[in-house]
Structures are given as C-alpha cells and as structure tokens.
C-alpha positions, 0 to 999 in steps of 0.5 A: 439522513444520519447515514448521509451525514456520516458518509459525507463526513467520512468521505468528504471532510475527514480525508481533508482533515487527515490529508488522506486526499494528499496521500502519501503526505498524510497528517501525523494524526492520521490513523494510517500515518505510519504505513504511508510514512515508511512506504513513501520513504522506500518509494523515494529511495527506489525512484532514484535508483531503480524505477525508470523507463516504461513503468507499470503501477499495478493496483495503483488506485489513484497513483499516490507515488506517480509525482515522485517518479521520473520515468519515460512512461507511467501506466496506471493499472487497476481492476475498478470493480474490486478497487477499494480506493474511495476517491476518483481514479486516474482518467488515464487508468487502464482497467485490467486484471493483474492476472492477465496484463494486456501487454506483450512480452518484455514490455516494461522496464519497471513494474510496481506492486504496492500492497496489492499481492495480499488482495489477489487470491491467485497471486502466483498468476500475478507474479507470472504475468509480471515476469512475462511482461518485465524486460530482461534485467528489468526491476520489480518493486513490491511491498507486502504486509506481514503483521497487519490488520484486515483491510479492504475486505472482503478482498484480503486473502494473504500475509507473507513472512520474510522467508515466504515472500523471498522464496516465492519471488526466487521461485518465480524467476526474480533475483532480490537485490534489496530487502527492507523493513517498512517499520518495526515493533512500534509501527506493527503495534500502533498501526493495529491499535489505531485501526482498532480505535477507529473501527470499534465505532462501526457497530452502528450508525450512531457510534459512527456519528459520534466518532465523526463529530464529537470525538474526532478531535480527541481521536486525532490527538490519540493517533498523533501520540500513538504515531510518535511513540511508534516511531520511537520504538521503531528505533530498536529495529526489531526485524521479526516484528515488521508490519510490511516488507519492501523488496526490489527485484531484478528479472533473471535472464532465462 
C-alpha cells in the first residue's frame, strides 16, 4: 500500500507540481531546472538557424522540443525497451535502435541527439549511422554531459570532455560549426547537489514517503534557492566546469 502511494505521488502528482509534465518549461523549484533551462535556450537558438527540413530526433522520449521546431517533417525515434521516460510516448514514434536506423542514405536534413550518446555503449556506431543518414551539408545537433550525476541507470555509460567530443565528431566526418557550454560552475555544482538531496531519501520506502509528503514543500524551497544561486555563479562562465556541451555540426562532403 505504501509503495502504491509513493509511486502515485512520484509519477502522478510531483510531475505536475514541478511542471515536469511540461518540460522543458519546468518550474524553478524543479531539481533539474538548470539543465532544462540551458538546453531549451540552446535548442531555441538552433531551431532558428540550423534545424530545418526532414528532422530526426533520436532518443527523443516524449519530444519536449518538438513544439519549437519549424520543420518540413519531424520524426521521433526511441528504443522503448530502454527508454527512461516515465510518461506516455508519442503515438507516432518510431521504435528503432540508433545503431541501425531504418532510413536510406542521406535521408535527413537535420538530426538531433540530445543527452543520448552517454546511454549507448556502442556510441561510435550511432555516429556512423547518423553520418550515413544525414544529407550532404546536413546539420547534426548534439548535446552530451561532462560533469553530471549518474542518471537513467543502469544505461549510463560515458561522459565526454570538450576535447574528446570534438575529436570524436571530427573523426566521424563532422565539421563543428558551433560549440557552446550549457551551464558552468554553478549549474555543475548545484545540479549535483539537487540530485543528491532528492536521491538520498531512496534508501527505503518510508523515507521516500516522507520526502514526497511532509518534506516536499521544504525541498522545493531549497531547490529554488539552489537554482538561483547557480545562475548567479554561472555569470563567471568558468568553461572548465561545464556540466553539458551543446554542439552543432555539419556533415562534411566525402
């Protein structure tokens, strides 16, 4: 009975209180607000200048950025048996493995891969497939974590440094045309602190129940304060302490 109560609050109530159901427009008291904030900002800029034509969104979950894209055709792709998203998937979503995309060569004008590469053990095969499916001079929009907590376990395998991801993309035939940092020291520190504060209650079902009921308003206040402090610290723009990278590439002509 307690399990049912905790799960109901976790998956039915809290996503509305934190606006998780409306991601990326989550509430500033959401523990993951910082990462959603920066990724939405980057995606909005990318949508204006680079995302067009036939767009493949790989590992898209419930496609939180679809509403901001002005494209000829939007195709959502995910592997449902490994997807960590708790909410209802898109009814028109293609169930496919990113290592073996069901499209012909040079099919897409744009391919999006947001926070997905770290969850695929054979990630080089994914990049090879993206290169195959992308049209000549097509745009590849990708974000990857650098300093970030374990998430969507057990399918969380890698982290990528700035120099590592740049070399990897170049080796796979992509020209980097824009590289940006999705947050700095403040986001790095407080996104981890927020995650720790939330996850530390997971030791048993009774602690979870307390977290999801009595202590929930207090936690929301803590997350809000932490998130605001993080944004202030990020004004220092300490690039070596970025939690995530956002990169726009172009497929180089072979």
